[in-house]
C-alpha positions as CSV (number, residue, x, y, z in Angstrom):
1,M,0.0,0.0,0.0
2,A,2.9,2.3,0.7
3,V,4.3,1.9,-2.9
4,R,0.9,2.4,-4.5
5,Q,0.2,6.0,-3.6
6,P,3.6,7.4,-4.9
7,L,3.2,5.3,-8.1
8,V,-0.3,6.7,-8.7
9,K,1.0,10.3,-8.1
10,A,3.9,9.7,-10.5
11,L,1.6,8.3,-13.2
12,G,-0.8,11.3,-12.8
13,A,2.1,13.7,-13.0
14,A,3.4,12.0,-16.2
15,L,-0.1,12.2,-17.7
16,V,-0.4,15.9,-16.9
17,F,3.1,16.5,-18.4
18,A,2.3,14.6,-21.6
19,I,-0.9,16.5,-22.1
20,A,0.8,19.8,-21.5
21,L,3.6,18.9,-24.0
22,I,1.2,17.8,-26.7
23,T,-0.9,21.0,-26.2
24,V,2.1,23.2,-26.5
25,G,3.4,21.4,-29.5
26,L,0.0,21.5,-31.3
27,S,-0.4,25.2,-30.7
28,A,3.2,26.3,-31.5
29,A,4.2,28.3,-34.6
30,A,5.3,26.1,-37.5
31,D,8.8,27.6,-37.5
32,G,9.3,27.3,-33.7
33,P,11.8,24.9,-32.0
34,F,9.1,22.5,-31.0
35,T,6.0,21.7,-33.1
36,I,3.5,18.9,-33.6
37,V,1.6,18.9,-36.9
38,V,-1.3,16.5,-37.5
39,R,-2.7,16.4,-41.0
40,P,-5.6,14.3,-42.2
41,V,-5.0,12.3,-45.4
42,F,-8.4,11.7,-47.0
43,V,-7.2,9.7,-50.0
44,R,-5.7,7.0,-47.7
45,L,-8.3,7.5,-44.9
46,G,-5.4,8.2,-42.5
47,I,-3.4,10.9,-40.7
48,D,0.2,12.1,-40.9
49,V,2.0,13.3,-37.8
50,N,5.1,15.4,-37.9
51,I,7.1,16.3,-34.7
52,K,9.9,18.8,-34.8
53,L,12.2,19.3,-31.8
54,G,15.1,21.5,-32.8
55,S,17.0,19.8,-35.6
56,L,15.2,16.4,-34.9
57,H,12.3,15.7,-37.2
58,L,10.0,12.7,-36.6
59,H,7.3,11.5,-39.0
60,A,4.6,8.9,-38.4
61,N,1.5,8.0,-40.4
62,W,-1.5,5.8,-40.0
63,S,-4.0,4.6,-42.5
64,A,-7.3,2.7,-42.2
65,L,-6.6,1.0,-45.5
66,P,-4.1,-1.9,-45.5
67,P,-0.8,-1.4,-47.4
68,G,-1.2,-2.1,-51.1
69,A,-4.9,-1.4,-51.1
70,S,-4.7,1.1,-53.9
71,D,-6.1,0.3,-57.3
72,D,-3.0,1.4,-59.3
73,D,-1.8,-2.1,-60.0
74,A,-5.1,-3.9,-60.1
75,P,-6.2,-5.6,-63.3
76,P,-9.1,-4.0,-65.1
77,T,-12.5,-5.4,-64.1
78,K,-13.9,-5.2,-67.7
79,T,-12.1,-6.1,-70.9
80,P,-12.2,-3.2,-73.3
81,A,-14.4,-3.6,-76.4
82,S,-12.5,-4.3,-79.6
83,G,-13.5,-3.8,-83.2
84,L,-16.1,-1.1,-82.6
């Protein structure tokens, strides 16, 4: 029981810190030293997340569609009419 209370307080403090960091990053100027940019990508039904901390740039993306689900390489569903 003695370990539980400090652990809960530490987790609560970490949660508050993470929320504050995300809030500051999302509301910062694009050319600032720390920014977080979240962009929706409607074609892939996903999002792109860019995080910049000084000279460090991190990029992550997520899509609801599985990889390779585009129709670019799919064979045609109808054969084209010939001789008309």
